DRENDO-1510 file (C-alpha; in Angstrom, 1 decimal, always signed):
<recs>
REC; n; res; u; v; w
REC; 1; UNK; -32.7; -4.7; -4.5 .
REC; 2; UNK; -29.5; -5.5; -6.3 .
REC; 3; UNK; -26.2; -3.7; -7.1 .
REC; 4; UNK; -25.7; -1.2; -10.0 .
REC; 5; UNK; -22.5; -2.4; -11.6 .
REC; 6; UNK; -20.0; +0.3; -12.5 .
REC; 7; UNK; -21.6; +2.8; -10.0 .
REC; 8; UNK; -20.0; +3.6; -6.7 .
REC; 9; UNK; -23.0; +5.4; -5.3 .
REC; 10; UNK; -26.6; +6.3; -5.9 .
REC; 11; UNK; -27.6; +10.0; -6.2 .
REC; 12; UNK; -30.9; +11.0; -7.7 .
REC; 13; UNK; -34.1; +9.0; -7.2 .
REC; 14; UNK; -37.6; +9.4; -8.6 .
REC; 15; UNK; -40.8; +7.6; -9.5 .
REC; 16; UNK; -42.0; +8.0; -13.1 .
REC; 17; UNK; -44.8; +6.2; -14.8 .
REC; 18; UNK; -44.9; +3.6; -12.0 .
REC; 19; UNK; -41.2; +2.8; -12.2 .
REC; 20; UNK; -38.3; +3.7; -9.9 .
REC; 21; UNK; -35.4; +5.5; -11.5 .
REC; 22; UNK; -32.0; +6.3; -10.0 .
REC; 23; UNK; -28.8; +8.0; -11.1 .
REC; 24; UNK; -25.2; +7.2; -10.3 .
REC; 25; UNK; -23.1; +9.5; -8.1 .
REC; 26; UNK; -20.0; +10.3; -10.2 .
REC; 27; UNK; -20.8; +8.1; -13.2 .
REC; 28; UNK; -22.8; +8.9; -16.3 .
REC; 29; UNK; -25.8; +6.6; -15.5 .
REC; 30; UNK; -29.5; +6.3; -15.3 .
REC; 31; UNK; -31.1; +3.0; -14.2 .
REC; 32; UNK; -34.7; +1.8; -14.0 .
REC; 33; UNK; -35.8; -0.8; -11.4 .
REC; 34; UNK; -37.5; -3.9; -13.0 .
REC; 35; UNK; -38.2; -5.8; -9.8 .
REC; 36; UNK; -36.3; -8.3; -7.7 .
REC; 37; UNK; -32.6; -7.4; -8.1 .
REC; 38; UNK; -32.9; -6.4; -11.8 .
REC; 39; UNK; -32.1; -3.0; -13.1 .
REC; 40; UNK; -32.0; -1.7; -16.7 .
REC; 41; UNK; -29.3; +0.8; -17.7 .
REC; 42; UNK; -30.7; +3.7; -19.8 .
REC; 43; UNK; -27.4; +5.4; -20.5 .
REC; 44; UNK; -26.9; +9.1; -20.0 .
REC; 45; UNK; -27.4; +12.4; -22.0 .
REC; 46; UNK; -24.4; +12.5; -24.4 .
REC; 47; UNK; -22.1; +10.8; -21.8 .
REC; 48; UNK; -22.8; +13.5; -19.3 .
REC; 49; UNK; -23.5; +12.7; -15.6 .
REC; 50; UNK; -27.2; +13.2; -14.5 .
REC; 51; UNK; -27.6; +13.9; -10.8 .
REC; 52; UNK; -30.8; +15.1; -9.1 .
REC; 53; UNK; -34.1; +14.0; -10.7 .
REC; 54; UNK; -37.6; +15.6; -10.8 .
REC; 55; UNK; -40.7; +14.6; -12.7 .
REC; 56; UNK; -42.3; +17.5; -14.6 .
REC; 57; UNK; -44.8; +17.7; -17.5 .
REC; 58; UNK; -44.7; +14.0; -18.5 .
REC; 59; UNK; -40.9; +13.5; -18.3 .
REC; 60; UNK; -37.9; +13.1; -16.0 .
REC; 61; UNK; -35.7; +16.2; -15.7 .
REC; 62; UNK; -32.1; +15.7; -14.5 .
REC; 63; UNK; -29.4; +18.1; -13.3 .
REC; 64; UNK; -25.9; +17.7; -14.6 .
REC; 65; UNK; -22.4; +17.5; -13.1 .
REC; 66; UNK; -20.4; +18.2; -16.3 .
REC; 67; UNK; -22.0; +21.4; -17.5 .
REC; 68; UNK; -24.6; +23.9; -16.4 .
REC; 69; UNK; -27.4; +22.1; -18.2 .
REC; 70; UNK; -30.7; +20.3; -17.3 .
REC; 71; UNK; -31.6; +17.2; -19.3 .
REC; 72; UNK; -35.0; +15.7; -20.2 .
REC; 73; UNK; -35.8; +11.9; -20.4 .
REC; 74; UNK; -39.2; +11.0; -21.8 .
REC; 75; UNK; -38.9; +7.3; -20.9 .
REC; 76; UNK; -36.9; +6.4; -24.1 .
REC; 77; UNK; -34.7; +9.3; -25.2 .
REC; 78; UNK; -32.6; +12.1; -23.7 .
REC; 79; UNK; -32.8; +15.7; -24.8 .
REC; 80; UNK; -31.1; +18.9; -23.6 .
REC; 81; UNK; -33.1; +21.9; -22.2 .
REC; 82; UNK; -30.3; +24.5; -22.4 .
REC; 83; UNK; -27.6; +26.0; -20.3 .
REC; 84; UNK; -28.5; +27.9; -17.1 .
REC; 85; UNK; -26.7; +31.2; -17.4 .
REC; 86; UNK; -23.0; +31.0; -16.4 .
REC; 87; UNK; -23.4; +27.8; -14.3 .
REC; 88; UNK; -21.0; +24.9; -14.7 .
REC; 89; UNK; -23.0; +22.5; -12.6 .
REC; 90; UNK; -26.6; +22.1; -11.6 .
REC; 91; UNK; -27.9; +20.7; -8.4 .
REC; 92; UNK; -31.4; +20.4; -6.9 .
REC; 93; UNK; -34.7; +20.7; -8.8 .
REC; 94; UNK; -38.1; +21.7; -7.5 .
REC; 95; UNK; -41.5; +22.7; -8.8 .
REC; 96; UNK; -42.8; +26.1; -7.6 .
REC; 97; UNK; -45.8; +28.0; -8.9 .
REC; 98; UNK; -46.1; +25.5; -11.8 .
REC; 99; UNK; -42.6; +26.0; -13.0 .
REC; 100; UNK; -39.4; +23.9; -12.7 .
REC; 101; UNK; -36.6; +25.7; -10.7 .
REC; 102; UNK; -32.9; +24.6; -10.5 .
REC; 103; UNK; -30.0; +25.5; -8.2 .
REC; 104; UNK; -26.6; +26.1; -9.7 .
REC; 105; UNK; -22.8; +26.3; -9.1 .
REC; 106; UNK; -20.5; +28.4; -8.9 .
REC; 107; UNK; -22.5; +31.6; -8.3 .
REC; 108; UNK; -25.4; +30.2; -6.1 .
REC; 109; UNK; -28.2; +31.2; -8.5 .
REC; 110; UNK; -31.6; +29.7; -9.0 .
REC; 111; UNK; -33.1; +29.6; -12.5 .
REC; 112; UNK; -36.7; +29.1; -13.6 .
REC; 113; UNK; -37.5; +27.1; -16.7 .
REC; 114; UNK; -39.7; +28.8; -19.2 .
REC; 115; UNK; -39.7; +26.1; -21.9 .
REC; 116; UNK; -37.6; +25.1; -24.9 .
REC; 117; UNK; -34.1; +26.1; -23.9 .
REC; 118; UNK; -35.1; +29.2; -21.9 .
REC; 119; UNK; -33.9; +29.5; -18.3 .
REC; 120; UNK; -34.5; +32.8; -16.4 .
REC; 121; UNK; -32.5; +33.8; -13.4 .
REC; 122; UNK; -34.4; +34.5; -10.1 .
REC; 123; UNK; -31.3; +35.9; -8.5 .
REC; 124; UNK; -28.3; +34.9; -6.4 .
REC; 125; UNK; -28.6; +33.6; -2.8 .
REC; 126; UNK; -26.4; +36.1; -1.0 .
REC; 127; UNK; -22.8; +35.1; -1.5 .
REC; 128; UNK; -23.6; +31.4; -2.0 .
REC; 129; UNK; -21.5; +29.3; -4.4 .
REC; 130; UNK; -23.9; +26.4; -4.7 .
REC; 131; UNK; -27.7; +25.9; -4.2 .
REC; 132; UNK; -29.2; +22.5; -3.3 .
REC; 133; UNK; -32.1; +20.8; -1.6 .
REC; 134; UNK; -34.8; +23.3; -2.6 .
REC; 135; UNK; -38.3; +22.8; -1.3 .
REC; 136; UNK; -41.7; +24.6; -1.1 .
REC; 137; UNK; -43.1; +25.4; +2.3 .
REC; 138; UNK; -46.2; +27.5; +3.2 .
REC; 139; UNK; -46.4; +28.9; -0.3 .
REC; 140; UNK; -42.8; +30.0; -0.5 .
REC; 141; UNK; -39.7; +28.5; -2.2 .
REC; 142; UNK; -36.7; +27.7; +0.1 .
REC; 143; UNK; -33.2; +26.6; -0.8 .
REC; 144; UNK; -30.0; +25.6; +0.9 .
REC; 145; UNK; -26.5; +26.9; +0.2 .
REC; 146; UNK; -22.8; +26.1; +0.3 .
REC; 147; UNK; -20.2; +27.1; +1.7 .
REC; 148; UNK; -22.0; +28.6; +4.7 .
REC; 149; UNK; -25.0; +26.2; +5.1 .
REC; 150; UNK; -27.6; +28.9; +4.9 .
REC; 151; UNK; -31.3; +28.7; +4.1 .
REC; 152; UNK; -32.9; +31.4; +1.9 .
REC; 153; UNK; -36.5; +32.2; +1.0 .
REC; 154; UNK; -37.6; +33.5; -2.4 .
REC; 155; UNK; -39.7; +36.6; -1.9 .
REC; 156; UNK; -40.5; +37.2; -5.6 .
REC; 157; UNK; -39.0; +39.5; -8.3 .
REC; 158; UNK; -37.7; +42.9; -7.5 .
REC; 159; UNK; -40.3; +45.7; -7.9 .
REC; 160; UNK; -38.7; +48.4; -10.0 .
REC; 161; UNK; -41.1; +51.0; -8.6 .
REC; 162; UNK; -40.0; +50.4; -5.0 .
REC; 163; UNK; -37.2; +52.6; -3.6 .
REC; 164; UNK; -36.0; +50.2; -0.9 .
REC; 165; UNK; -35.1; +47.5; -3.5 .
REC; 166; UNK; -36.0; +44.5; -1.4 .
REC; 167; UNK; -33.9; +41.5; -2.3 .
REC; 168; UNK; -35.4; +38.6; -4.2 .
REC; 169; UNK; -33.9; +36.1; -1.8 .
REC; 170; UNK; -34.0; +36.5; +2.0 .
REC; 171; UNK; -31.6; +34.8; +4.4 .
REC; 172; UNK; -33.6; +32.8; +7.0 .
REC; 173; UNK; -30.9; +31.0; +9.0 .
REC; 174; UNK; -27.5; +29.4; +9.0 .
REC; 175; UNK; -27.5; +25.8; +10.2 .
REC; 176; UNK; -23.9; +24.5; +10.3 .
REC; 177; UNK; -21.0; +26.1; +12.2 .
REC; 178; UNK; -18.6; +23.2; +12.1 .
REC; 179; UNK; -15.1; +24.6; +12.6 .
REC; 180; UNK; -12.0; +23.9; +10.4 .
REC; 181; UNK; -13.8; +22.9; +7.2 .
REC; 182; UNK; -14.0; +24.5; +3.8 .
REC; 183; UNK; -17.6; +23.6; +2.9 .
REC; 184; UNK; -20.8; +23.6; +5.0 .
REC; 185; UNK; -24.0; +22.7; +3.3 .
REC; 186; UNK; -27.8; +22.6; +3.8 .
REC; 187; UNK; -28.0; +19.4; +1.7 .
REC; 188; UNK; -31.7; +18.4; +1.8 .
REC; 189; UNK; -35.1; +19.6; +2.9 .
REC; 190; UNK; -38.6; +18.1; +3.4 .
REC; 191; UNK; -42.0; +19.2; +4.8 .
REC; 192; UNK; -43.4; +17.0; +7.6 .
REC; 193; UNK; -46.1; +17.5; +10.2 .
REC; 194; UNK; -46.5; +21.1; +9.2 .
REC; 195; UNK; -42.8; +22.0; +9.6 .
REC; 196; UNK; -39.8; +22.5; +7.2 .
REC; 197; UNK; -37.0; +20.1; +8.0 .
REC; 198; UNK; -33.4; +20.5; +6.8 .
REC; 199; UNK; -30.3; +18.3; +6.9 .
REC; 200; UNK; -26.8; +19.9; +7.3 .
REC; 201; UNK; -23.4; +18.8; +6.3 .
REC; 202; UNK; -20.8; +18.0; +7.8 .
REC; 203; UNK; -22.4; +18.3; +11.3 .
REC; 204; UNK; -25.0; +15.6; +10.4 .
REC; 205; UNK; -27.7; +17.5; +12.2 .
REC; 206; UNK; -31.4; +17.8; +11.3 .
REC; 207; UNK; -33.2; +21.2; +12.0 .
REC; 208; UNK; -36.8; +22.2; +11.6 .
REC; 209; UNK; -38.8; +25.4; +11.7 .
REC; 210; UNK; -42.4; +26.5; +11.7 .
REC; 211; UNK; -43.3; +29.6; +9.7 .
REC; 212; UNK; -47.0; +30.4; +10.0 .
REC; 213; UNK; -49.4; +27.6; +10.7 .
REC; 214; UNK; -49.6; +24.6; +8.4 .
REC; 215; UNK; -51.4; +21.3; +8.3 .
REC; 216; UNK; -50.0; +18.4; +6.3 .
REC; 217; UNK; -51.1; +14.8; +5.5 .
REC; 218; UNK; -47.8; +12.8; +5.5 .
REC; 219; UNK; -49.1; +9.9; +3.4 .
REC; 220; UNK; -48.9; +9.0; -0.2 .
REC; 221; UNK; -52.2; +9.1; -2.0 .
REC; 222; UNK; -53.3; +6.0; -3.9 .
REC; 223; UNK; -53.7; +6.2; -7.7 .
REC; 224; UNK; -56.7; +8.0; -9.2 .
REC; 225; UNK; -58.6; +11.2; -8.4 .
REC; 226; UNK; -59.1; +12.4; -4.8 .
REC; 227; UNK; -61.0; +15.2; -3.2 .
REC; 228; UNK; -58.9; +17.4; -0.9 .
REC; 229; UNK; -60.4; +20.2; +1.3 .
REC; 230; UNK; -58.6; +22.6; +3.6 .
REC; 231; UNK; -60.8; +24.4; +6.1 .
REC; 232; UNK; -59.8; +27.3; +8.2 .
REC; 233; UNK; -62.2; +28.2; +11.0 .
REC; 234; UNK; -61.3; +30.7; +13.8 .
REC; 235; UNK; -58.0; +29.3; +15.2 .
REC; 236; UNK; -58.1; +25.8; +13.7 .
REC; 237; UNK; -56.9; +24.3; +10.4 .
REC; 238; UNK; -58.5; +21.0; +9.2 .
REC; 239; UNK; -57.6; +18.9; +6.2 .
REC; 240; UNK; -60.0; +16.4; +4.6 .
REC; 241; UNK; -59.1; +13.7; +2.1 .
REC; 242; UNK; -62.1; +12.1; +0.3 .
REC; 243; UNK; -64.4; +13.5; +3.0 .
REC; 244; UNK; -62.4; +12.1; +5.9 .
REC; 245; UNK; -60.7; +14.4; +8.5 .
REC; 246; UNK; -57.0; +13.5; +8.4 .
</recs>
């Protein structure tokens, strides 16, 4: 599909308005795929380096390597959505309960976007320094960490009326125990066949877990409206797409 000149790696990737978009790895770049081997360079927000991409509310949102900010691209122009607390870099983006969430460095905190330039902290993931690869599974938000390659689950805001002060983020597992390295990461996650999958670095291993019972349809839906029905009967879950059992 061609080579992106001036870029030594491809990082973020997303589909927006029927086009494929990618970011560079350590270069300030966003490209749109035009077909064949042709790519259009779309610049970057103020010379900053966009990284992870997520489509939300009619625009592409991009994390940043150079400051603790998230940027918005509407298809023509860049804008800034504000700084996320004391973050200096922002990594993965994910949609959860209708809101955009972002993982940050260096204090391993996840922030929720409330519009304009307002980002609200949902808490720190243990002693994590970096949060990446967030995903939603069985109605809960999960996120990976560095330097210990842990996975945490978001269990909602603290209830000020509870005496036990349950944490907002609960550690689920540690996935990488590679000896003699400084950083271990849970780099990416995906839901497939009713399970949550996670990739770990530097071990190069893929792990999966089932939490509760889930049914998934691991196919992209074609354009247009579709009817989805989830049915629970006794000990069976069934999923229908446009009236067909899938």
